[in-house]
GUDOTOR-382121 format. One record per residue (C-alpha): residue number from 1; residue in one letter; x, y, z. Coordinates in nm, 4 decimals. Example, Ala and Ser with C-alpha at 12.3 -4.5 7.8 and 13.67 -1.06 7.14 Angstrom:
BEGIN
NODE  pos  code        c1        c2        c3
NODE    1     A    1.2300   -0.4500    0.7800
NODE    2     S    1.3670   -0.1060    0.7140
//
This chain:
BEGIN
NODE  pos  code        c1        c2        c3
NODE    1     M  -11.7548   10.1830    8.5404
NODE    2     T  -12.1123   10.0608    8.5166
NODE    3     A  -12.3043    9.8347    8.7477
NODE    4     N  -12.6235    9.6429    8.6933
NODE    5     T  -12.8121    9.3638    8.8644
NODE    6     K  -12.6106    9.0937    8.6859
NODE    7     G  -12.2676    9.2038    8.8071
NODE    8     Q  -12.0203    9.4776    8.7403
NODE    9     N  -11.8689    9.5967    8.4143
NODE   10     W  -11.5643    9.8141    8.3637
NODE   11     A  -11.4574    9.9709    8.0374
NODE   12     F  -11.1388   10.1472    7.9341
NODE   13     G  -11.1775   10.3757    7.6336
NODE   14     A  -10.9357   10.5404    7.3964
NODE   15     V  -10.9105   10.9182    7.3575
NODE   16     D  -11.1781   10.9100    7.0863
NODE   17     G  -11.4208   10.7294    7.3210
NODE   18     Q  -11.4068   10.3884    7.1536
NODE   19     P  -11.3730   10.0990    7.3987
NODE   20     V  -11.0341    9.9308    7.4065
NODE   21     R  -11.0731    9.6847    7.6930
NODE   22     M  -11.3709    9.5706    7.8981
NODE   23     W  -11.3843    9.3662    8.2157
NODE   24     R  -11.6920    9.1912    8.3478
NODE   25     S  -11.7514    9.0145    8.6733
NODE   26     G  -11.7092    8.6413    8.6340
NODE   27     N  -11.3511    8.6616    8.4987
NODE   28     L  -11.4443    8.7758    8.1462
NODE   29     T  -11.2332    9.0295    7.9571
NODE   30     S  -11.2712    9.1664    7.6079
NODE   31     R  -11.0209    9.3623    7.4011
NODE   32     Q  -11.0957    9.5547    7.0812
NODE   33     V  -10.8285    9.6336    6.8182
NODE   34     Y  -10.8797    9.9093    6.5602
NODE   35     D  -10.7129    9.9766    6.2266
NODE   36     A  -10.5416   10.3044    6.1338
NODE   37     L  -10.8795   10.4596    6.0461
NODE   38     R  -11.0173   10.3607    6.3896
NODE   39     R  -11.2515   10.0975    6.2469
NODE   40     P  -11.3080    9.7833    6.4574
NODE   41     R  -11.0701    9.5163    6.3268
NODE   42     E  -11.0325    9.2411    6.5885
NODE   43     Q  -11.2078    9.1432    6.9075
NODE   44     Y  -11.0387    8.9176    7.1605
NODE   45     V  -11.2134    8.7467    7.4517
NODE   46     D  -11.0598    8.5832    7.7564
NODE   47     E  -11.2875    8.3732    7.9759
NODE   48     G  -11.0057    8.2679    8.2052
NODE   49     S  -10.8465    8.0070    7.9804
NODE   50     G  -10.6455    8.2383    7.7557
NODE   51     E  -10.7241    8.5083    7.5060
NODE   52     R  -10.8704    8.4087    7.1682
NODE   53     L  -10.9686    8.6045    6.8597
NODE   54     V  -11.3477    8.5770    6.8175
NODE   55     T  -11.4289    8.8503    6.5636
NODE   56     L  -11.2174    8.9562    6.2683
NODE   57     T  -11.3334    9.2237    6.0228
NODE   58     V  -11.1585    9.2440    5.6856
NODE   59     Y  -11.2157    9.5704    5.4994
NODE   60     G  -11.2097    9.6046    5.1232
NODE   61     D  -10.9083    9.8349    5.1457
NODE   62     E  -10.7010    9.5408    5.2679
NODE   63     L  -10.8122    9.3202    4.9777
NODE   64     I  -10.6927    9.5576    4.7063
NODE   65     D  -10.3365    9.4309    4.7464
NODE   66     A  -10.4308    9.0684    4.8164
NODE   67     A  -10.7007    9.0107    4.5522
NODE   68     D  -10.7666    9.1402    4.2057
NODE   69     S  -10.8943    9.4965    4.2122
NODE   70     M  -11.1871    9.4110    3.9830
NODE   71     T  -11.3497    9.2019    4.2590
NODE   72     V  -11.3024    9.4798    4.5131
NODE   73     S  -11.4484    9.7486    4.2869
NODE   74     A  -11.7340    9.5261    4.1601
NODE   75     N  -11.8512    9.4690    4.5190
NODE   76     H  -11.7841    9.8334    4.6210
NODE   77     W  -11.5775    9.7106    4.9184
NODE   78     K  -11.3412   10.0066    4.9444
NODE   79     G  -11.3863   10.1531    5.2915
NODE   80     Q  -11.6482    9.8912    5.3796
NODE   81     P  -11.6338    9.5571    5.5612
NODE   82     A  -11.5927    9.2829    5.3019
NODE   83     H  -11.5823    8.9822    5.5360
NODE   84     V  -11.6633    8.9440    5.9048
NODE   85     Y  -11.5468    8.6263    6.0765
NODE   86     D  -11.7220    8.5563    6.4061
NODE   87     T  -11.8158    8.2674    6.6345
NODE   88     A  -12.0844    8.1426    6.3938
NODE   89     G  -11.8795    8.1537    6.0719
NODE   90     R  -11.8217    8.4148    5.8005
NODE   91     V  -12.0377    8.6942    5.6621
NODE   92     T  -11.9567    8.8386    5.3174
NODE   93     F  -12.1047    9.1715    5.2084
NODE   94     Q  -12.1766    9.3288    4.8720
NODE   95     Y  -12.2584    9.6986    4.8364
NODE   96     D  -12.4035    9.9245    4.5719
NODE   97     F  -12.2214   10.2334    4.4459
NODE   98     R  -12.3737   10.4402    4.7327
NODE   99     G  -12.2254   10.2083    4.9956
NODE  100     Q  -12.5549   10.0474    5.0951
NODE  101     T  -12.5641    9.6723    5.1564
NODE  102     V  -12.7341    9.4881    4.8699
NODE  103     K  -12.6321    9.1326    4.9590
NODE  104     Q  -12.5155    8.9637    5.2740
NODE  105     T  -12.4133    8.5978    5.2734
NODE  106     R  -12.3449    8.3945    5.5875
NODE  107     Q  -12.1474    8.0724    5.5870
NODE  108     V  -12.1924    7.8885    5.9163
NODE  109     F  -11.9681    7.6380    6.0863
NODE  110     T  -12.0717    7.2799    6.0290
NODE  111     E  -11.8934    7.1614    6.3442
NODE  112     I  -12.0776    7.3415    6.6238
NODE  113     E  -11.8685    7.1917    6.9032
NODE  114     T  -11.5539    7.3747    6.7833
NODE  115     E  -11.5032    7.7250    6.9205
NODE  116     A  -11.4000    7.9908    6.6728
NODE  117     D  -11.0437    8.1184    6.6927
NODE  118     W  -10.9529    8.3302    6.3897
NODE  119     S  -10.5938    8.4003    6.4983
NODE  120     A  -10.4450    8.1440    6.2582
//
């Protein structure tokens, strides 16, 4: 549990120390979901009106089955985030053979009044 001047925060961590669920004063909860390799996969937020998926990370490993393997290997996505969907839109990454980011492209929502919910 941590406390600061803006309210109280509570966090529940997994055995490996990664946060699983967080509560903040003001009726805000956050839940993090990890994949089998313990990489952040999904983040859910509940502000009192129901839980919604606000961040979704798609790793290159997942795209090997779904897309052609040439695209995955050309962008060096294996083991790396390929796409991150968040409240602003989507970020797509490209890496060099060492795993360093060489290109990052953001596509933003054109309708700013709509809240992101990537659960569909």
